[in-house]
C-alpha positions as CSV (number, residue, x, y, z in Angstrom):
1,M,291.6,107.8,-45.6
2,L,293.6,104.8,-44.3
3,H,291.2,102.0,-45.1
4,T,287.6,101.6,-46.5
5,F,285.8,98.5,-45.4
6,T,284.2,96.4,-48.1
7,A,280.5,95.9,-48.3
8,T,279.0,92.9,-46.6
9,D,276.9,90.3,-48.2
10,P,273.3,91.5,-47.4
11,D,272.1,88.1,-46.3
12,T,275.1,86.8,-44.2
13,L,276.9,90.1,-43.2
14,T,280.2,88.5,-44.3
15,N,283.2,90.0,-46.1
16,F,287.0,89.6,-45.8
17,D,287.9,92.6,-43.6
18,G,285.0,93.4,-41.3
19,A,282.4,96.1,-41.2
20,N,280.9,98.7,-38.9
21,P,283.7,99.7,-36.5
22,P,281.8,100.7,-33.4
23,V,284.6,102.5,-31.4
24,G,287.8,104.3,-31.9
25,L,291.3,102.9,-32.5
26,I,294.3,102.3,-30.2
27,L,297.9,103.0,-31.3
28,A,300.8,100.6,-30.6
29,G,304.1,101.7,-32.2
30,N,303.1,102.8,-35.7
31,T,300.1,100.4,-35.9
32,L,296.5,101.2,-35.2
33,Y,294.2,98.5,-33.9
34,G,290.5,98.4,-33.9
35,V,287.4,96.2,-34.0
36,T,284.4,95.8,-36.4
37,A,281.0,94.6,-35.1
38,F,280.1,92.7,-38.3
39,G,281.8,91.3,-41.3
40,G,284.6,88.7,-41.4
41,S,284.2,85.1,-42.5
42,K,281.1,84.5,-40.3
43,G,279.7,88.0,-40.0
44,A,280.7,88.1,-36.4
45,G,283.3,90.9,-36.6
46,T,287.0,91.3,-36.6
47,V,290.0,92.7,-34.9
48,F,292.2,94.6,-37.5
49,A,295.5,96.4,-37.7
50,V,296.6,99.1,-40.1
51,E,299.8,101.2,-40.1
52,T,299.4,104.9,-39.6
53,S,300.6,105.4,-43.2
54,G,297.5,103.5,-44.3
55,T,299.5,100.4,-45.5
56,N,299.5,96.8,-44.4
57,F,295.9,96.4,-43.4
58,T,295.6,93.0,-41.7
59,V,292.8,91.1,-40.0
60,V,294.3,90.0,-36.7
61,H,291.4,88.0,-35.6
62,D,288.2,86.8,-37.3
63,F,285.3,86.2,-34.8
64,T,283.3,83.1,-35.6
65,G,280.7,83.2,-32.8
66,G,280.0,80.4,-30.4
67,S,282.2,80.2,-27.3
68,G,284.7,82.6,-28.9
69,G,282.2,85.5,-28.9
70,A,280.8,87.7,-31.6
71,E,280.3,91.4,-32.4
72,P,283.2,93.1,-30.5
73,S,281.8,96.4,-29.3
74,G,284.2,97.9,-26.8
75,A,287.5,99.6,-27.3
76,L,290.7,97.5,-27.2
77,S,293.3,97.7,-24.5
78,V,297.0,96.9,-25.1
79,A,299.3,95.5,-22.4
80,G,302.8,94.6,-23.6
81,E,302.4,92.4,-26.7
82,S,298.8,91.6,-26.1
83,L,295.4,93.1,-27.1
84,F,292.3,92.7,-24.9
85,G,288.6,93.5,-25.6
86,T,285.0,92.4,-25.2
87,T,282.3,91.0,-27.4
88,E,278.7,91.9,-27.1
89,T,277.1,88.5,-28.0
90,E,277.8,84.8,-28.0
91,G,280.2,83.1,-25.6
92,S,279.1,80.1,-23.4
93,G,276.4,82.2,-21.7
94,G,275.3,84.0,-24.8
95,A,276.0,87.4,-23.3
96,G,279.5,88.1,-24.7
97,T,283.1,87.4,-23.8
98,V,286.3,89.0,-22.7
99,F,289.1,88.1,-25.1
100,G,292.8,88.4,-25.3
101,L,295.2,88.1,-28.3
102,V,298.6,87.1,-27.2
103,A,302.0,87.9,-28.7
104,G,302.3,86.5,-32.2
105,S,298.6,87.2,-32.9
106,I,299.3,91.0,-33.2
107,G,300.3,92.0,-36.6
108,V,301.5,89.5,-39.1
109,S,302.7,86.2,-37.6
110,P,305.9,84.9,-39.0
111,P,305.5,82.1,-41.6
112,D,307.2,78.7,-41.5
113,I,309.7,78.4,-44.4
114,I,309.5,75.0,-45.9
115,S,312.2,75.3,-48.6
116,V,314.5,77.7,-50.3
117,S,315.9,76.9,-53.7
118,S,317.1,78.5,-56.9
119,S,315.7,78.2,-60.4
120,G,318.1,79.7,-62.8
121,T,318.7,83.2,-61.5
122,N,315.5,83.2,-59.4
123,L,315.3,82.6,-55.7
124,V,312.2,80.5,-54.7
125,I,310.9,80.5,-51.1
126,D,308.1,78.1,-50.2
127,A,306.4,78.7,-46.9
128,N,303.2,78.1,-45.0
129,N,301.3,79.9,-42.2
130,G,301.0,83.1,-44.3
131,Q,298.3,85.5,-43.4
132,S,295.9,87.1,-45.8
133,G,296.8,90.7,-46.4
134,G,300.2,90.2,-44.8
135,T,303.2,91.8,-46.5
136,Y,306.3,89.6,-46.9
137,K,309.5,91.2,-48.2
138,T,312.6,89.2,-49.3
139,L,315.8,91.2,-48.6
140,M,319.3,90.4,-49.8
141,T,322.8,91.4,-48.9
142,T,326.4,90.2,-49.4
143,N,327.5,91.7,-46.0
144,L,325.9,90.2,-42.9
145,A,327.2,93.1,-40.8
146,L,324.9,95.6,-42.5
147,P,321.7,96.6,-40.6
148,L,318.4,95.3,-42.2
149,N,317.5,98.8,-43.4
150,K,320.6,98.6,-45.7
151,W,319.7,95.2,-47.2
152,T,318.3,95.3,-50.8
153,P,314.6,94.4,-51.3
154,V,314.4,91.7,-54.0
155,A,310.7,90.8,-53.8
156,T,307.6,92.0,-52.0
157,N,304.4,90.0,-51.8
158,I,301.0,90.8,-50.2
159,L,299.1,87.5,-49.7
160,G,295.5,87.4,-51.0
161,A,294.7,84.3,-48.9
162,S,296.0,82.7,-45.8
163,G,298.1,79.5,-45.9
164,D,300.8,78.1,-48.1
165,F,302.6,80.5,-50.4
166,T,305.6,80.8,-52.8
167,I,307.7,83.9,-53.3
168,I,309.9,84.1,-56.4
169,A,312.7,86.8,-56.2
170,T,313.4,87.3,-59.9
171,N,317.1,87.6,-60.8
172,A,318.2,87.5,-57.1
173,V,320.8,84.7,-57.6
174,S,324.0,85.4,-59.5
175,P,326.8,82.9,-60.1
176,K,329.2,85.8,-60.3
177,V,328.7,86.8,-56.6
178,P,330.3,84.2,-54.3
179,Q,327.8,84.6,-51.5
180,R,324.5,86.3,-50.9
181,F,322.3,86.2,-47.8
182,Y,318.5,86.4,-47.7
183,I,315.9,87.1,-45.1
184,L,312.1,87.0,-45.3
185,E,310.7,90.0,-43.4
186,T,307.1,90.2,-42.3
187,Q,305.3,93.6,-41.8
């Protein structure tokens, strides 16, 4: 099992991840994408992503009804870096919409780093535009020539809510090492 959707509120059909996926999934790289007909913040369904390993479940889009549509019911299509699909209800005519999610909407969007500082031996990164359920890893190296898979992870955070966030990499700063380089990786 890769993901179990949470129960919806019986009155509003809302939850944080969606409910009742009506169709199968599509695969792009090592990420599976799908839709739920209900659930999400307005009970109008979601587009979600989950890695084939079952990690990094993310709500890519939360339908809110109105002109943006509600209750996605058809399979998604992928073209390049974009996802396309349909909703069954809402839209300006009330009979559904065709939607597209462009590059940057797929997976976890990169955050905006506001500040980087040190507090004793801790590295502190303040950022905004974080996505709920997104995994953010802080990596460190003393050699910029190394590929990213050789950098050392010093902190991993999975955000519980979207918006502003702070990552503290404990003991990631050392006065004995003349220089260290850091990167914030989104997954």
